[in-house]
C-alpha positions in Angstrom: 90.6 96.5 95.4 89.0 94.6 98.2 86.8 91.6 97.6 83.6 93.2 98.9 84.0 96.3 96.7 84.7 94.0 93.7 81.6 92.0 94.3 79.5 95.2 94.6 81.0 96.6 91.3 80.3 93.3 89.6 76.7 93.3 90.8 76.3 96.9 89.5 78.0 96.0 86.2 75.7 93.1 85.7 72.8 95.6 85.9 74.4 97.6 83.1 76.4 100.2 85.1 79.3 101.2 82.7 81.1 103.2 85.4 81.2 100.1 87.7 82.6 98.0 84.9 85.1 100.8 84.1 86.4 100.6 87.6 86.8 96.8 87.4 88.5 97.2 84.0 90.9 99.9 85.3 92.1 97.4 88.0 93.2 94.9 85.3 94.0 97.0 82.3 97.8 97.0 82.6 97.9 93.3 83.2 95.6 92.7 80.3 97.6 94.8 78.0 100.9 93.2 79.1 99.5 89.8 78.4 98.2 90.7 75.0 101.5 92.4 74.0 103.5 89.4 74.9 101.0 87.1 73.2 100.6 89.2 70.0 104.0 91.0 69.8 102.4 94.1 68.3 101.4 97.1 70.3 98.4 98.0 68.0 97.1 94.5 68.0 97.5 94.2 71.8 95.6 97.5 72.3 92.8 96.4 69.9 92.6 92.9 71.5 92.2 94.4 74.9 89.6 96.8 73.7 87.7 94.0 72.0 87.9 91.9 75.1 86.7 94.7 77.3 83.7 95.2 75.0 82.9 91.5 75.0 83.3 91.3 78.8 81.0 94.3 79.4 78.4 92.8 77.0 78.6 89.3 78.6 79.2 90.2 82.3 75.6 89.0 83.1 76.9 85.5 82.3 79.6 85.6 85.0 78.6 83.1 87.6 81.1 83.6 90.3 82.3 87.2 91.1 85.5 85.8 92.5 86.3 84.4 89.0 86.1 87.8 87.3 89.8 88.2 86.7 90.3 84.7 85.2 87.0 85.1 83.2 88.3 88.4 81.8 91.7 86.8 80.9 89.9 83.9 79.1 88.0 86.4 77.0 91.2 88.2 76.2 93.0 85.0 75.4 90.2 84.1 72.9 90.5 87.6 71.3 94.3 87.2 71.0 93.7 83.9 69.2 91.4 85.6 66.8 94.0 88.2 66.1 96.6 85.5 65.4 94.3 83.8 63.0 93.5 87.1 61.2 97.2 87.8 61.0 97.9 84.4 59.5 95.3 84.9 56.8 96.3 88.6 56.2 100.0 89.0 56.8 101.3 92.5 57.5 104.6 94.2 57.7 106.9 92.1 59.9 108.8 95.2 61.0 105.8 96.3 63.2 106.7 93.8 65.9 107.2 94.2 69.6 109.1 94.8 71.8 109.9 98.5 71.9 112.8 98.6 74.4 114.4 102.0 74.0 115.2 102.2 77.7 116.9 98.7 77.9 120.7 98.4 77.8 122.3 96.7 74.8 122.7 93.3 76.5 119.3 93.5 78.2 117.8 94.5 74.9 119.3 91.5 73.1 118.2 89.1 75.9 114.6 90.4 75.7 114.5 89.9 71.9 116.0 86.4 72.3 113.4 85.6 74.9 110.6 87.0 72.7 111.9 84.8 69.8 112.0 81.7 72.1 108.4 82.4 73.3 107.3 82.8 69.7 108.8 79.4 68.9 106.5 77.7 71.5 103.2 76.3 70.4 100.4 78.9 71.0 98.8 77.0 74.0 102.2 76.5 75.7 103.1 80.2 75.2 99.8 81.1 76.7 100.4 78.9 79.7 103.9 80.4 80.2 102.6 84.0 79.9 99.7 83.4 82.3 101.9 81.7 84.9 105.1 83.9 84.7 103.6 87.3 83.8 100.3 87.2 85.5 101.0 84.8 88.4 98.2 82.4 87.7 98.3 78.9 89.3 97.7 75.8 87.3 94.1 75.4 88.3 93.3 79.0 87.3 95.2 78.5 84.0 93.2 75.3 83.4 89.9 77.3 83.8 91.1 79.9 81.3 92.5 77.6 78.7 90.2 74.6 79.1 93.2 72.3 79.6 93.4 69.9 82.6 95.5 71.3 85.5 97.9 68.4 85.4 98.5 69.0 81.7 99.0 72.7 82.4 101.7 71.8 85.0 103.5 69.4 82.7 103.4 71.8 79.7 104.6 74.7 81.9 107.5 72.7 83.3 108.5 71.4 79.8 108.2 74.9 78.3 110.2 76.6 81.0 112.9 73.9 80.8 113.0 74.4 77.0 113.3 78.2 77.4 116.0 77.8 80.1 118.0 75.4 78.0 117.8 77.6 74.9 118.8 80.7 76.9 121.8 78.9 78.5 123.0 77.9 75.0 
């Protein structure tokens, strides 16, 4: 979507136009879901978190100051929703067999590697996992991640570097 169209849709969404917001959401929905799935590791929780984030974003779009920040603003909302789901899960544990990933189409070796990577990501502290996912999966730069997480950009860079080194080392062993 070009920048001009996005600004027009944001302007319309701020006026309460659900169809305009729907078009904006449609552009991000796959990325949002992928982020939530890697963050929460359960398909149902990821779908619910994305839905909750979309509702919150629509209800609060009037508060968006800069249209060019829409994507990072939406991811920040989703990140907060994911954190809420993790807190709820901790206080109300469910069946641990309902975990992601569903990798029916992966080869045996690829399947094992993906599970190992998911386990290693799970072992990272929540903020570090969020930084890795935003950087590696979504392609955000440290300044953008800093806006989303509220962590200084230099700290984001050092945590990302440390986390990626840790993941690389663990995968090599």
